[in-house]
All heavy atoms as an XYZ file, in Angstrom:
909
protein
N     -26.318     38.847     47.927
C     -26.085     37.603     48.606
C     -26.674     36.414     47.873
O     -26.281     35.310     48.129
C     -26.750     37.632     49.986
C     -26.003     38.353     51.018
S     -24.737     37.279     51.533
C     -24.258     38.002     52.986
N     -27.590     36.727     47.062
C     -28.242     35.675     46.321
C     -27.281     34.931     45.421
O     -27.482     33.761     45.137
C     -29.346     36.296     45.463
C     -30.655     35.705     45.665
C     -31.607     36.473     44.785
C     -32.932     35.849     44.816
N     -33.854     36.444     43.941
N     -26.249     35.562     45.001
C     -25.339     34.949     44.053
C     -24.227     34.143     44.718
O     -23.419     33.556     44.042
C     -24.744     36.045     43.168
C     -25.799     36.707     42.354
C     -25.215     37.724     41.428
O     -23.995     37.725     41.201
O     -25.998     38.529     40.903
N     -24.159     34.100     46.026
C     -23.166     33.292     46.714
C     -23.530     31.816     46.606
O     -24.693     31.433     46.730
C     -23.072     33.681     48.191
C     -22.419     35.027     48.456
C     -22.466     35.335     49.934
C     -20.983     35.039     47.982
N     -22.544     31.016     46.370
C     -22.763     29.589     46.176
C     -21.946     28.849     47.234
O     -20.778     29.149     47.461
C     -22.310     29.151     44.770
C     -22.515     27.675     44.575
C     -23.047     29.946     43.723
N     -22.524     27.857     47.820
C     -21.794     27.083     48.826
C     -20.928     26.040     48.133
O     -21.143     25.674     46.963
C     -22.765     26.376     49.790
O     -23.530     25.455     49.048
C     -23.641     27.380     50.506
N     -19.969     25.567     48.859
C     -19.054     24.548     48.329
C     -19.809     23.263     48.010
O     -19.571     22.629     46.985
C     -17.952     24.296     49.350
C     -16.931     23.316     48.910
C     -15.849     23.148     49.981
C     -14.852     22.124     49.567
N     -13.839     21.893     50.578
N     -20.731     22.893     48.862
C     -21.498     21.671     48.638
C     -22.368     21.784     47.384
O     -22.465     20.840     46.598
C     -22.392     21.369     49.854
C     -21.658     20.970     51.099
C     -21.101     22.170     51.857
O     -21.586     23.308     51.671
O     -20.147     21.961     52.606
N     -22.985     22.953     47.184
C     -23.808     23.157     46.005
C     -22.962     23.093     44.739
O     -23.344     22.461     43.754
C     -24.531     24.508     46.084
C     -25.325     24.826     44.851
C     -26.531     24.211     44.605
C     -24.837     25.728     43.907
C     -27.257     24.498     43.457
C     -25.552     26.002     42.752
C     -26.766     25.400     42.532
N     -21.781     23.729     44.792
C     -20.896     23.726     43.627
C     -20.416     22.315     43.303
O     -20.417     21.901     42.144
C     -19.700     24.645     43.872
C     -18.738     24.822     42.710
C     -19.446     25.400     41.486
C     -17.573     25.705     43.117
N     -20.062     21.567     44.325
C     -19.622     20.175     44.115
C     -20.752     19.348     43.527
O     -20.543     18.564     42.594
C     -19.144     19.575     45.451
O     -18.120     20.391     45.981
C     -18.634     18.160     45.261
N     -21.952     19.503     44.069
C     -23.104     18.746     43.564
C     -23.398     19.128     42.112
O     -23.703     18.264     41.272
C     -24.313     18.985     44.443
N     -23.316     20.410     41.803
C     -23.591     20.856     40.436
C     -22.534     20.343     39.458
O     -22.849     19.891     38.354
C     -23.665     22.390     40.402
C     -24.075     22.971     39.081
C     -25.483     22.605     38.647
O     -26.339     22.248     39.488
O     -25.746     22.655     37.429
N     -21.265     20.398     39.867
C     -20.195     19.877     38.999
C     -20.334     18.372     38.805
O     -20.147     17.867     37.688
C     -18.825     20.229     39.586
C     -18.429     21.702     39.525
C     -17.129     21.933     40.285
C     -18.278     22.147     38.085
N     -20.652     17.659     39.859
C     -20.862     16.208     39.724
C     -22.030     15.908     38.793
O     -21.968     14.980     37.987
C     -21.125     15.589     41.099
C     -19.861     15.466     41.936
O     -18.761     15.613     41.352
O     -19.968     15.235     43.158
N     -23.091     16.706     38.899
C     -24.245     16.479     38.034
C     -23.897     16.739     36.575
O     -24.240     15.974     35.690
C     -25.404     17.397     38.465
C     -26.684     17.155     37.687
C     -27.773     18.117     38.097
N     -27.471     19.509     37.754
C     -27.621     20.049     36.531
N     -28.058     19.314     35.540
N     -27.346     21.311     36.303
N     -23.169     17.830     36.311
C     -22.852     18.189     34.938
C     -21.769     17.289     34.330
O     -21.844     16.925     33.166
C     -22.387     19.642     34.872
C     -23.499     20.616     35.098
C     -23.038     22.021     34.936
N     -24.120     22.973     35.199
C     -23.997     24.263     35.043
N     -22.855     24.780     34.620
N     -25.003     25.057     35.316
N     -20.759     16.973     35.133
C     -19.643     16.196     34.580
C     -19.718     14.713     34.915
O     -18.862     13.936     34.503
C     -18.312     16.782     35.064
C     -18.022     18.134     34.513
C     -18.125     19.266     35.319
C     -17.683     18.281     33.183
C     -17.867     20.528     34.794
C     -17.421     19.532     32.660
C     -17.519     20.671     33.472
N     -20.727     14.314     35.640
C     -20.884     12.893     35.986
C     -21.065     12.027     34.745
O     -20.493     10.949     34.618
N     -21.879     12.510     33.823
C     -22.099     11.773     32.573
C     -20.805     11.689     31.772
O     -20.480     10.657     31.197
C     -23.184     12.464     31.744
C     -24.543     12.427     32.357
C     -25.545     13.197     31.511
C     -26.904     13.249     32.173
N     -27.854     14.043     31.400
N     -20.088     12.805     31.782
C     -18.821     12.837     31.054
C     -17.819     11.855     31.657
O     -17.141     11.119     30.938
C     -18.260     14.267     31.083
C     -16.942     14.415     30.397
C     -16.850     14.354     29.017
C     -15.784     14.607     31.138
C     -15.626     14.484     28.378
C     -14.564     14.738     30.508
C     -14.480     14.685     29.134
N     -17.752     11.827     32.984
C     -16.834     10.883     33.653
C     -17.222      9.445     33.345
O     -16.364      8.606     33.128
C     -16.861     11.116     35.163
C     -15.983     12.233     35.640
C     -15.964     12.305     37.153
O     -15.678     11.278     37.784
O     -16.239     13.386     37.674
N     -18.504      9.185     33.350
C     -18.968      7.835     33.059
C     -18.565      7.410     31.643
O     -18.084      6.305     31.430
C     -20.481      7.768     33.216
O     -20.970      6.518     32.811
N     -18.739      8.308     30.694
C     -18.348      7.998     29.314
C     -16.835      7.805     29.215
O     -16.362      6.899     28.524
C     -18.799      9.114     28.371
C     -20.286      9.156     28.139
C     -20.662     10.294     27.206
C     -22.170     10.378     27.013
N     -22.552     11.502     26.157
N     -16.096      8.661     29.911
C     -14.628      8.544     29.869
C     -14.175      7.240     30.515
O     -13.255      6.575     30.009
C     -13.974      9.736     30.572
C     -14.104     11.032     29.802
S     -13.422     10.934     28.128
C     -11.703     10.735     28.486
N     -14.816      6.855     31.616
C     -14.467      5.593     32.261
C     -14.722      4.414     31.325
O     -13.924      3.487     31.241
C     -15.255      5.418     33.563
C     -14.771      6.340     34.675
O     -13.627      6.850     34.557
O     -15.525      6.528     35.653
N     -15.851      4.474     30.602
C     -16.156      3.393     29.651
C     -15.117      3.358     28.530
O     -14.646      2.295     28.137
C     -17.556      3.584     29.058
C     -18.667      3.273     30.021
C     -20.022      3.498     29.379
C     -21.153      3.290     30.361
N     -22.465      3.577     29.766
N     -14.740      4.534     28.024
C     -13.755      4.575     26.942
C     -12.391      4.097     27.414
O     -11.718      3.326     26.723
C     -13.664      5.985     26.376
C     -14.884      6.365     25.563
C     -14.763      7.737     24.972
N     -15.968      8.079     24.221
C     -16.208      9.267     23.752
N     -15.360     10.264     23.933
N     -17.317      9.499     23.082
N     -11.973      4.554     28.600
C     -10.679      4.094     29.116
C     -10.707      2.596     29.419
O      -9.716      1.899     29.235
C     -10.273      4.888     30.355
C      -9.668      6.222     30.044
C     -10.249      7.391     30.515
C      -8.514      6.308     29.276
C      -9.690      8.624     30.221
C      -7.954      7.541     28.978
C      -8.540      8.707     29.454
N     -11.857      2.109     29.853
C     -11.992      0.660     30.084
C     -11.837     -0.113     28.787
O     -11.163     -1.151     28.741
N     -12.449      0.408     27.719
C     -12.319     -0.255     26.411
C     -10.880     -0.201     25.913
O     -10.361     -1.185     25.366
C     -13.253      0.407     25.399
N     -10.229      0.941     26.132
C      -8.826      1.067     25.717
C      -7.950      0.101     26.513
O      -7.054     -0.547     25.958
C      -8.346      2.535     25.881
C      -6.841      2.641     25.733
C      -9.040      3.426     24.872
N      -8.212     -0.021     27.810
C      -7.446     -0.959     28.633
C      -7.626     -2.395     28.149
O      -6.676     -3.175     28.109
C      -7.867     -0.851     30.103
C      -7.322      0.389     30.776
O      -6.354      0.986     30.231
O      -7.851      0.765     31.848
N      -8.868     -2.734     27.749
C      -9.109     -4.084     27.220
C      -8.328     -4.312     25.936
O      -7.747     -5.376     25.715
C     -10.606     -4.299     26.965
C     -11.423     -4.486     28.213
C     -12.889     -4.687     27.868
C     -13.743     -4.755     29.109
N     -15.165     -4.896     28.792
N      -8.316     -3.309     25.062
C      -7.577     -3.431     23.800
C      -6.077     -3.574     24.055
O      -5.399     -4.383     23.417
C      -7.853     -2.229     22.896
C      -9.227     -2.229     22.280
C      -9.470     -3.407     21.365
O      -8.557     -3.765     20.583
O     -10.568     -3.979     21.429
N      -5.551     -2.780     24.992
C      -4.126     -2.902     25.323
C      -3.810     -4.271     25.912
O      -2.769     -4.854     25.617
C      -3.686     -1.796     26.286
C      -3.354     -0.501     25.616
C      -3.872      0.692     26.089
C      -2.522     -0.464     24.509
C      -3.574      1.896     25.480
C      -2.216      0.731     23.879
C      -2.741      1.917     24.365
N      -4.710     -4.788     26.737
C      -4.506     -6.122     27.301
C      -4.476     -7.167     26.185
O      -3.641     -8.080     26.203
C      -5.602     -6.437     28.312
N      -5.363     -7.009     25.215
C      -5.397     -7.943     24.080
C      -4.112     -7.835     23.256
O      -3.537     -8.846     22.843
C      -6.615     -7.644     23.205
C      -6.801     -8.611     22.069
C      -8.040     -8.272     21.264
C      -8.153     -9.190     20.075
N      -9.272     -8.841     19.203
N      -3.646     -6.600     23.040
C      -2.405     -6.402     22.281
C      -1.230     -7.016     23.031
O      -0.374     -7.675     22.431
C      -2.182     -4.894     22.010
C      -0.776     -4.628     21.514
C      -3.199     -4.388     21.017
N      -1.182     -6.810     24.350
C      -0.092     -7.403     25.137
C      -0.140     -8.928     25.078
O       0.891     -9.589     24.959
C      -0.176     -6.924     26.587
C       0.349     -5.532     26.816
C       0.498     -5.226     28.302
N      -0.774     -5.243     29.000
C      -1.553     -4.181     29.206
N      -1.174     -3.007     28.747
N      -2.688     -4.294     29.863
N      -1.329     -9.483     25.129
C      -1.484    -10.940     25.055
C      -1.038    -11.469     23.696
O      -0.327    -12.473     23.603
C      -2.944    -11.312     25.323
C      -3.202    -12.803     25.347
C      -4.661    -13.119     25.625
O      -5.322    -12.343     26.341
O      -5.132    -14.150     25.111
N      -1.456    -10.784     22.630
C      -1.052    -11.187     21.280
C       0.458    -11.078     21.104
O       1.079    -11.940     20.477
C      -1.762    -10.336     20.223
C      -3.243    -10.640     20.128
O      -3.675    -11.687     20.653
O      -3.973     -9.818     19.526
N       1.051    -10.016     21.661
C       2.498     -9.845     21.561
C       3.221    -10.956     22.313
O       4.237    -11.475     21.847
C       2.908     -8.481     22.099
N       2.689    -11.340     23.470
C       3.305    -12.421     24.239
C       3.223    -13.745     23.471
O       4.197    -14.507     23.422
C       2.627    -12.553     25.602
N       2.076    -14.003     22.844
C       1.929    -15.233     22.052
C       2.886    -15.224     20.862
O       3.529    -16.234     20.563
C       0.490    -15.384     21.555
C      -0.488    -15.803     22.609
C      -1.887    -15.915     22.027
C      -2.910    -16.252     23.077
N      -4.285    -16.292     22.528
N       2.971    -14.081     20.184
C       3.867    -13.976     19.035
C       5.321    -14.166     19.471
O       6.099    -14.816     18.784
C       3.704    -12.615     18.355
O       2.419    -12.476     17.844
N       5.669    -13.613     20.611
C       7.034    -13.755     21.122
C       7.338    -15.211     21.437
O       8.411    -15.720     21.096
C       7.207    -12.888     22.377
C       8.590    -12.918     22.915
N       8.946    -13.704     23.983
C       9.717    -12.279     22.517
C      10.226    -13.540     24.224
N      10.715    -12.687     23.354
N       6.388    -15.903     22.063
C       6.586    -17.328     22.369
C       6.744    -18.131     21.076
O       7.606    -19.001     20.983
C       5.415    -17.874     23.171
C       5.396    -17.432     24.603
C       4.196    -18.006     25.329
C       4.115    -17.500     26.747
N       2.935    -18.017     27.447
N       5.920    -17.820     20.084
C       6.012    -18.529     18.801
C       7.353    -18.273     18.134
O       7.989    -19.200     17.620
C       4.866    -18.084     17.875
O       3.620    -18.326     18.526
C       4.909    -18.828     16.563
N       7.781    -17.019     18.146
C       9.059    -16.667     17.529
C      10.221    -17.356     18.234
O      11.109    -17.916     17.585
C       9.250    -15.152     17.545
C      10.564    -14.622     16.965
C      10.651    -14.968     15.476
C      10.661    -13.131     17.170
N      10.202    -17.353     19.553
C      11.279    -18.005     20.307
C      11.257    -19.505     20.043
O      12.307    -20.132     19.852
C      11.143    -17.686     21.815
C      12.059    -18.564     22.636
C      11.443    -16.223     22.074
N      10.081    -20.099     19.993
C       9.983    -21.531     19.693
C      10.521    -21.865     18.316
O      11.235    -22.853     18.132
N      10.184    -21.026     17.345
C      10.676    -21.246     15.985
C      12.195    -21.119     15.925
O      12.869    -21.923     15.285
C      10.027    -20.247     15.031
C      10.504    -20.358     13.615
C      10.119    -21.426     12.824
C      11.360    -19.416     13.082
C      10.555    -21.541     11.521
C      11.813    -19.511     11.785
C      11.408    -20.578     11.007
N      12.730    -20.116     16.613
C      14.182    -19.923     16.610
C      14.882    -21.093     17.302
O      15.920    -21.572     16.830
C      14.547    -18.599     17.295
C      14.179    -17.394     16.469
S      14.575    -15.741     17.119
C      15.064    -15.963     18.764
N      14.320    -21.571     18.400
C      14.924    -22.694     19.111
C      14.881    -23.965     18.258
O      15.863    -24.703     18.185
C      14.202    -22.926     20.445
C      14.372    -21.798     21.435
S      16.058    -21.638     22.003
C      16.151    -22.995     23.117
N      13.746    -24.229     17.619
C      13.657    -25.436     16.793
C      14.584    -25.336     15.590
O      15.215    -26.324     15.202
C      12.218    -25.680     16.352
O      11.771    -24.622     15.528
N      14.696    -24.152     14.993
C      15.620    -23.977     13.869
C      17.054    -24.206     14.314
O      17.840    -24.850     13.612
C      15.497    -22.566     13.283
O      14.211    -22.361     12.776
N      17.387    -23.696     15.489
C      18.734    -23.896     16.022
C      19.006    -25.376     16.263
O      20.084    -25.870     15.933
C      18.903    -23.103     17.336
O      18.629    -21.732     17.077
C      20.295    -23.249     17.893
N      18.027    -26.085     16.803
C      18.210    -27.519     17.042
C      18.383    -28.286     15.734
O      19.188    -29.211     15.654
C      17.033    -28.076     17.835
C      16.968    -27.651     19.296
C      15.688    -28.171     19.943
C      18.178    -28.148     20.056
N      17.635    -27.908     14.710
C      17.779    -28.567     13.407
C      19.175    -28.325     12.839
O      19.828    -29.241     12.335
C      16.687    -28.079     12.432
C      16.995    -28.499     11.011
C      15.335    -28.607     12.862
N      19.651    -27.090     12.942
C      20.990    -26.767     12.428
C      22.055    -27.536     13.193
O      22.982    -28.100     12.600
C      21.228    -25.244     12.503
C      20.342    -24.530     11.490
C      22.692    -24.902     12.267
C      20.301    -23.021     11.653
N      21.918    -27.606     14.520
C      22.889    -28.344     15.327
C      22.850    -29.821     14.961
O      23.897    -30.475     14.842
C      22.613    -28.125     16.833
C      23.404    -29.099     17.683
C      22.944    -26.696     17.226
N      21.658    -30.361     14.741
C      21.543    -31.766     14.350
C      22.216    -32.049     13.014
O      22.908    -33.057     12.854
N      22.035    -31.132     12.057
C      22.681    -31.315     10.754
C      24.198    -31.221     10.890
O      24.930    -31.993     10.249
C      22.157    -30.274      9.765
C      20.720    -30.507      9.381
S      19.907    -29.200      8.420
C      21.149    -28.537      7.393
N      24.674    -30.316     11.721
C      26.115    -30.193     11.920
C      26.683    -31.435     12.590
O      27.767    -31.903     12.231
C      26.435    -28.946     12.750
C      26.219    -27.659     11.994
C      26.400    -26.436     12.873
O      26.351    -26.511     14.091
N      26.599    -25.295     12.233
N      25.950    -31.988     13.559
C      26.411    -33.219     14.212
C      26.445    -34.387     13.230
O      27.360    -35.214     13.269
C      25.516    -33.545     15.408
C      25.701    -32.667     16.638
C      24.673    -33.024     17.704
C      27.106    -32.813     17.194
N      25.453    -34.466     12.352
C      25.439    -35.539     11.355
C      26.631    -35.406     10.414
O      27.318    -36.392     10.116
C      24.130    -35.505     10.568
N      26.896    -34.191      9.950
C      28.046    -33.979      9.068
C      29.353    -34.276      9.803
O      30.269    -34.895      9.240
C      28.056    -32.544      8.547
N      29.429    -33.873     11.058
C      30.636    -34.131     11.850
C      30.841    -35.624     12.066
O      31.970    -36.119     11.980
C      30.544    -33.413     13.200
C      31.748    -33.537     14.119
C      32.981    -32.917     13.454
C      31.465    -32.862     15.449
N      29.772    -36.368     12.301
C      29.908    -37.809     12.496
C      30.385    -38.493     11.222
O      31.177    -39.437     11.265
C      28.594    -38.418     12.979
O      27.614    -38.322     11.970
N      29.936    -38.013     10.060
C      30.411    -38.580      8.793
C      31.895    -38.294      8.619
O      32.671    -39.186      8.242
C      29.593    -38.012      7.600
C      30.246    -38.350      6.277
C      28.175    -38.533      7.656
N      32.303    -37.072      8.909
C      33.719    -36.721      8.776
C      34.568    -37.539      9.736
O      35.621    -38.074      9.363
C      33.925    -35.205      9.009
C      35.404    -34.858      9.142
C      33.295    -34.414      7.880
N      34.104    -37.679     10.977
C      34.864    -38.475     11.961
C      34.930    -39.926     11.521
O      35.974    -40.574     11.634
C      34.224    -38.330     13.357
C      34.471    -36.926     13.892
C      34.773    -39.369     14.322
C      33.737    -36.623     15.177
N      33.821    -40.458     10.999
C      33.830    -41.843     10.529
C      34.831    -42.030      9.397
O      35.594    -42.995      9.377
C      32.429    -42.242     10.074
C      32.385    -43.606      9.430
C      32.449    -44.750     10.198
C      32.293    -43.739      8.046
C      32.427    -46.007      9.613
C      32.256    -44.979      7.447
C      32.325    -46.108      8.235
O      32.301    -47.353      7.663
N      34.831    -41.086      8.467
C      35.761    -41.211      7.344
C      37.204    -41.052      7.797
O      38.101    -41.724      7.284
C      35.430    -40.172      6.268
C      34.106    -40.393      5.537
C      33.852    -39.229      4.593
C      34.106    -41.713      4.784
N      37.466    -40.187      8.774
C      38.823    -39.974      9.255
C      39.303    -41.122     10.142
O      40.486    -41.390     10.209
C      38.911    -38.656     10.044
C      38.726    -37.430      9.190
C      39.837    -37.281      8.170
O      40.981    -37.567      8.446
N      39.474    -36.856      6.971
N      38.377    -41.791     10.816
C      38.783    -42.850     11.741
C      39.065    -44.169     11.031
O      39.646    -45.067     11.623
C      37.712    -43.061     12.809
O      36.538    -43.589     12.225
N      38.641    -44.296      9.786
C      38.895    -45.528      9.054
C      40.395    -45.738      8.847
O      41.135    -44.828      8.504
N      40.853    -46.972      9.102
C      42.282    -47.255      8.914
C      42.552    -47.502      7.444
O      41.641    -47.716      6.645
C      42.692    -48.489      9.733
O      41.929    -49.616      9.274
C      42.435    -48.281     11.210
N      43.804    -47.477      7.101
C      44.160    -47.707      5.702
C      43.807    -49.126      5.272
O      43.496    -49.359      4.105
C      45.641    -47.433      5.486
O      46.423    -48.309      6.280
N      43.831    -50.078      6.213
C      43.450    -51.447      5.848
C      41.965    -51.525      5.525
O      41.556    -52.255      4.616
C      43.806    -52.427      6.971
O      43.045    -52.144      8.135
N      41.129    -50.767      6.256
C      39.701    -50.732      5.942
C      39.477    -50.147      4.551
O      38.670    -50.660      3.772
C      38.934    -49.878      6.964
C      38.878    -50.529      8.340
O      39.067    -51.756      8.423
O      38.639    -49.792      9.314
N      40.172    -49.085      4.250
C      40.042    -48.459      2.942
C      40.533    -49.398      1.858
O      39.908    -49.532      0.798
C      40.801    -47.121      2.921
C      40.120    -46.128      3.885
C      40.834    -46.531      1.507
C      40.896    -44.865      4.106
N      41.638    -50.101      2.118
C      42.150    -51.055      1.138
C      41.166    -52.200      0.942
O      40.963    -52.657     -0.186
C      43.518    -51.598      1.584
C      44.193    -52.467      0.552
C      44.414    -51.739     -0.773
O      44.807    -50.567     -0.775
N      44.143    -52.402     -1.879
N      40.531    -52.677      2.028
C      39.518    -53.728      1.904
C      38.355    -53.255      1.024
O      37.853    -54.027      0.198
C      38.987    -54.132      3.284
C      40.017    -54.889      4.107
O      41.005    -55.394      3.509
O      39.830    -54.984      5.336
N      37.941    -52.010      1.196
C      36.871    -51.481      0.352
C      37.294    -51.423     -1.113
O      36.521    -51.773     -2.009
C      36.460    -50.089      0.833
C      35.678    -50.014      2.140
C      35.494    -48.569      2.560
C      34.331    -50.703      2.003
N      38.537    -51.009     -1.350
C      39.029    -50.962     -2.730
C      39.082    -52.362     -3.328
O      38.737    -52.562     -4.503
C      40.418    -50.324     -2.767
C      40.381    -48.837     -2.549
C      41.759    -48.245     -2.614
N      41.710    -46.801     -2.377
C      42.711    -46.085     -1.953
N      43.883    -46.649     -1.730
N      42.570    -44.795     -1.761
N      39.511    -53.354     -2.532
C      39.553    -54.744     -3.017
C      38.147    -55.246     -3.344
O      37.942    -55.925     -4.359
C      40.200    -55.653     -1.968
C      41.688    -55.384     -1.785
O      42.302    -54.765     -2.701
O      42.238    -55.779     -0.736
N      37.189    -54.922     -2.483
C      35.806    -55.330     -2.740
C      35.291    -54.715     -4.039
O      34.630    -55.386     -4.837
C      34.891    -54.917     -1.583
C      35.145    -55.726     -0.316
O      35.776    -56.804     -0.418
O      34.715    -55.276      0.763
N      35.588    -53.437     -4.239
C      35.138    -52.765     -5.461
C      35.788    -53.376     -6.688
O      35.117    -53.627     -7.704
C      35.433    -51.248     -5.376
C      34.521    -50.608     -4.323
C      35.231    -50.572     -6.727
C      34.861    -49.178     -3.990
N      37.087    -53.655     -6.618
C      37.752    -54.260     -7.783
C      37.224    -55.667     -8.027
O      37.063    -56.094     -9.178
C      39.268    -54.264     -7.603
O      39.638    -55.137     -6.555
N      36.916    -56.423     -6.936
C      36.326    -57.757     -7.089
C      34.971    -57.689     -7.774
O      34.664    -58.489     -8.665
N      34.155    -56.729     -7.363
C      32.843    -56.553     -7.991
C      32.984    -56.144     -9.450
O      32.234    -56.613    -10.320
C      32.021    -55.513     -7.231
C      31.492    -55.940     -5.861
C      30.863    -54.760     -5.159
C      30.502    -57.079     -6.000
N      33.967    -55.307     -9.733
C      34.197    -54.876    -11.110
C      34.588    -56.076    -11.978
O      34.115    -56.218    -13.114
C      35.296    -53.802    -11.146
O      34.923    -52.745    -10.273
C      35.481    -53.256    -12.543
N      35.440    -56.942    -11.437
C      35.845    -58.136    -12.190
C      34.658    -59.059    -12.430
O      34.513    -59.621    -13.521
C      36.946    -58.880    -11.430
C      38.275    -58.151    -11.411
C      39.294    -58.840    -10.506
O      39.006    -59.950     -9.996
O      40.360    -58.252    -10.298
N      33.794    -59.211    -11.434
C      32.632    -60.092    -11.600
C      31.697    -59.547    -12.681
O      31.179    -60.302    -13.510
C      31.865    -60.210    -10.292
C      32.609    -61.018     -9.257
C      31.907    -60.943     -7.940
N      31.109    -62.141     -7.720
C      30.317    -62.321     -6.683
N      30.188    -61.357     -5.808
N      29.652    -63.429     -6.531
N      31.484    -58.219    -12.649
C      30.630    -57.613    -13.667
C      31.245    -57.802    -15.046
O      30.548    -58.120    -16.025
C      30.404    -56.110    -13.353
C      29.769    -55.396    -14.532
C      29.563    -55.952    -12.103
N      32.558    -57.667    -15.155
C      33.233    -57.855    -16.441
C      33.071    -59.294    -16.923
O      32.841    -59.536    -18.120
C      34.706    -57.482    -16.320
N      33.184    -60.274    -16.029
C      33.013    -61.683    -16.423
C      31.588    -61.957    -16.869
O      31.351    -62.661    -17.840
C      33.388    -62.606    -15.265
C      34.876    -62.765    -15.063
C      35.184    -63.944    -14.150
N      34.511    -63.800    -12.855
C      35.121    -63.560    -11.704
N      36.435    -63.451    -11.666
N      34.448    -63.461    -10.593
N      30.629    -61.383    -16.153
C      29.224    -61.581    -16.523
C      28.966    -60.973    -17.893
O      28.300    -61.582    -18.748
C      28.282    -60.980    -15.457
C      28.365    -61.800    -14.173
C      26.852    -60.899    -15.957
C      27.662    -61.190    -12.995
N      29.522    -59.793    -18.138
C      29.358    -59.166    -19.445
C      30.016    -60.007    -20.528
O      29.474    -60.169    -21.617
C      29.958    -57.757    -19.440
C      29.127    -56.729    -18.718
C      29.782    -55.359    -18.700
O      30.975    -55.251    -19.068
O      29.104    -54.400    -18.313
N      31.187    -60.565    -20.218
C      31.886    -61.381    -21.219
C      31.089    -62.629    -21.536
O      30.971    -63.016    -22.711
C      33.272    -61.746    -20.704
N      30.530    -63.246    -20.529
C      29.752    -64.464    -20.760
C      28.491    -64.122    -21.549
O      28.139    -64.800    -22.507
C      29.392    -65.145    -19.413
C      28.353    -66.230    -19.609
C      30.639    -65.700    -18.762
N      27.823    -63.033    -21.176
C      26.595    -62.647    -21.853
C      26.874    -62.263    -23.299
O      26.182    -62.710    -24.217
C      25.931    -61.456    -21.126
O      25.742    -61.798    -19.771
C      24.619    -61.114    -21.750
N      27.907    -61.476    -23.524
C      28.258    -61.070    -24.877
C      28.771    -62.261    -25.666
O      28.440    -62.437    -26.826
C      29.298    -59.924    -24.834
C      29.834    -59.633    -26.227
C      28.680    -58.679    -24.230
N      29.554    -63.144    -25.014
C      30.101    -64.320    -25.693
C      29.003    -65.271    -26.140
O      29.035    -65.799    -27.237
N      28.008    -65.492    -25.328
C      26.905    -66.381    -25.687
C      26.124    -65.775    -26.838
O      25.771    -66.460    -27.792
C      25.978    -66.610    -24.459
C      24.683    -67.288    -24.873
C      26.689    -67.424    -23.402
N      25.912    -64.489    -26.790
C      25.159    -63.845    -27.862
C      25.926    -63.908    -29.170
O      25.356    -64.153    -30.220
C      24.884    -62.385    -27.492
N      27.233    -63.759    -29.142
C      27.996    -63.807    -30.391
C      28.111    -65.211    -30.917
O      28.130    -65.421    -32.115
C      29.382    -63.192    -30.189
O      30.110    -63.978    -29.262
N      28.151    -66.213    -30.057
C      28.212    -67.588    -30.531
C      26.905    -68.006    -31.171
O      26.895    -68.742    -32.141
C      28.533    -68.545    -29.365
C      29.958    -68.454    -28.893
C      30.230    -69.378    -27.718
O      29.329    -70.157    -27.343
O      31.326    -69.281    -27.152
N      25.787    -67.536    -30.658
C      24.499    -67.878    -31.237
C      24.334    -67.243    -32.615
O      23.678    -67.794    -33.487
C      23.358    -67.404    -30.334
C      23.249    -68.199    -29.055
C      22.168    -67.648    -28.144
O      21.507    -66.647    -28.498
O      21.991    -68.226    -27.067
N      24.952    -66.095    -32.844
C      24.794    -65.393    -34.097
C      25.757    -65.873    -35.172
O      25.598    -65.532    -36.326
C      24.978    -63.873    -33.888
C      23.846    -63.299    -33.056
O      22.756    -63.882    -33.022
N      24.125    -62.214    -32.392
N      26.779    -66.644    -34.767
C      27.760    -67.107    -35.762
C      27.129    -68.218    -36.612
O      26.418    -69.061    -36.116
C      29.007    -67.647    -35.066
C      29.828    -66.569    -34.426
C      31.088    -67.147    -33.766
O      31.354    -68.349    -33.943
O      31.758    -66.392    -33.052
N      27.452    -68.206    -37.911
C      26.912    -69.282    -38.778
C      27.622    -70.624    -38.457
O      28.804    -70.644    -38.200
C      27.226    -68.817    -40.188
C      28.283    -67.793    -40.045
C      28.186    -67.241    -38.670
N      26.892    -71.641    -38.462
C      27.476    -72.966    -38.216
C      27.721    -73.637    -39.557
O      27.067    -73.345    -40.558
C      26.509    -73.824    -37.378
O      25.250    -73.886    -38.036
C      26.320    -73.219    -36.000
N      28.699    -74.549    -39.541
C      28.993    -75.278    -40.772
C      27.939    -76.348    -40.984
O      27.590    -77.070    -40.080
C      30.378    -75.907    -40.686
C      31.466    -74.865    -40.633
C      32.820    -75.499    -40.572
O      32.963    -76.658    -40.954
O      33.745    -74.813    -40.140
N      27.438    -76.435    -42.192
C      26.371    -77.375    -42.501
C      26.922    -78.744    -42.909
O      28.082    -78.903    -43.202
N      26.088    -79.748    -42.988
C      26.520    -81.107    -43.412
C      26.866    -81.212    -44.845
O      26.701    -80.573    -45.736
C      25.346    -81.994    -43.076
C      24.201    -81.117    -42.776
C      24.721    -79.740    -42.608
C-alpha cells in the first residue's frame, strides 16, 4: 500500500517537476510571439511602402501620358491658317537674318576693299 499515490500528490509532483519547464516554454513562446508581431509589423510597413511607390509611379506615368496627349491634341487642333502663319513668321525671320548677314558681310567687304588714292 505504500506505493499507492493519490491523484493530488501526482498532480502536485508533476507541477513541481514540469513547472519550471512550463515557465521556460511560456517565456520562449512569448519571445517568439513578439518576433512574429515584429515581422508582421515590418511586412505591413513594407507593403504600405510598396503600394505607395506603385501608386506614385502610376500617377507619374499617367501624368506623362496626359502631357503627351495634350501636345498631340494641340498639334492636331491647329488650323491650317495657324500653321501657315507660323510658316510665314519663320520665312520672315529667315529673310531678316539673311539681310542682317548681307549687311554685316557687305560692310566688312567694303572696308577691306582698296580705295583709290589722290
